[in-house]
C-alpha positions in Angstrom: 43.3 114.2 70.6 45.1 113.2 73.6 46.6 115.6 76.1 49.7 115.0 77.9 49.5 115.6 81.7 52.5 117.6 82.8 53.4 117.0 86.4 55.1 120.2 87.8 57.1 119.7 91.1 58.0 122.8 92.9 61.3 123.4 94.6 59.5 123.1 97.9 57.9 119.9 97.2 61.5 118.5 96.0 63.0 119.7 99.3 60.1 118.2 101.2 60.7 114.8 99.3 64.2 115.0 99.9 63.8 115.7 103.8 61.4 112.8 103.9 63.9 110.5 102.3 66.6 111.7 104.7 64.4 111.5 107.9 63.3 107.9 106.9 66.8 107.0 106.2 67.8 108.3 109.6 65.1 106.5 111.4 66.2 103.3 109.8 69.7 103.9 110.9 68.5 104.7 114.4 66.3 101.4 114.5 69.4 99.5 113.3 71.8 101.1 116.0 69.1 100.3 118.6 69.1 96.6 117.6 72.9 96.5 117.5 72.8 98.0 121.2 70.2 95.4 122.4 72.3 92.6 120.7 75.6 93.7 122.4 73.7 94.2 125.9 72.5 90.5 125.5 76.1 89.4 124.6 77.3 91.3 127.5 74.7 89.9 129.9 75.3 86.2 128.8 79.1 86.7 129.1 78.5 88.0 132.6 76.3 85.1 133.5 78.9 82.7 131.9 81.7 84.3 134.1 79.6 83.9 137.1 78.9 80.3 136.3 82.6 79.8 135.7 83.5 81.5 139.1 80.8 79.2 140.9 82.4 76.1 139.4 85.8 77.2 140.2 84.9 77.8 143.8 83.1 74.6 144.1 86.0 72.7 142.7 88.4 74.2 145.0 86.0 73.7 147.8 85.6 69.9 146.8 89.3 69.4 146.5 90.1 70.9 149.9 90.3 68.2 152.7 87.6 70.2 154.8 84.8 69.1 152.6 83.2 66.0 153.8 80.4 63.7 152.4 78.4 60.8 153.7 78.2 57.7 151.5 75.0 55.5 151.1 75.9 53.9 154.5 76.2 57.3 156.3 80.0 57.3 156.8 81.8 60.5 156.3 83.9 60.3 153.2 86.4 63.0 152.1 86.4 63.7 148.5 90.1 64.3 148.4 91.5 62.1 151.1 95.0 61.9 152.2 96.2 59.4 155.0 97.6 62.4 156.9 94.2 64.1 156.9 92.5 63.7 160.3 89.2 63.1 158.8 90.4 60.3 156.4 88.2 57.3 156.3 87.8 54.5 153.7 84.2 54.4 152.3 82.3 51.4 154.2 84.6 51.3 157.3 83.2 54.0 159.2 81.2 54.0 162.4 77.5 53.6 161.9 75.0 55.9 163.5 72.1 53.9 165.3 68.5 55.2 165.1 66.9 55.9 168.4 
């Protein structure tokens, strides 16, 4: 004869199991929320870096477009990046004074 085993689960065990399921679900939700926050932080930082780089580029562009910014060409002549003939520092590349080495 085969005996059937009967598993008796008391009310306290049922409650413990239900509480365990709740806490594990809460822990999982907390982990997911933490991950979402980390992703948002990373997106925020990358956006901030993008904005700073864009500001730097805009500043550099405006600086380059101003007549005050001068560069030297390969011959050592001062060349204005945005020259106008009315600019006091206007020089055509290759037609400036050369500096002699001493």
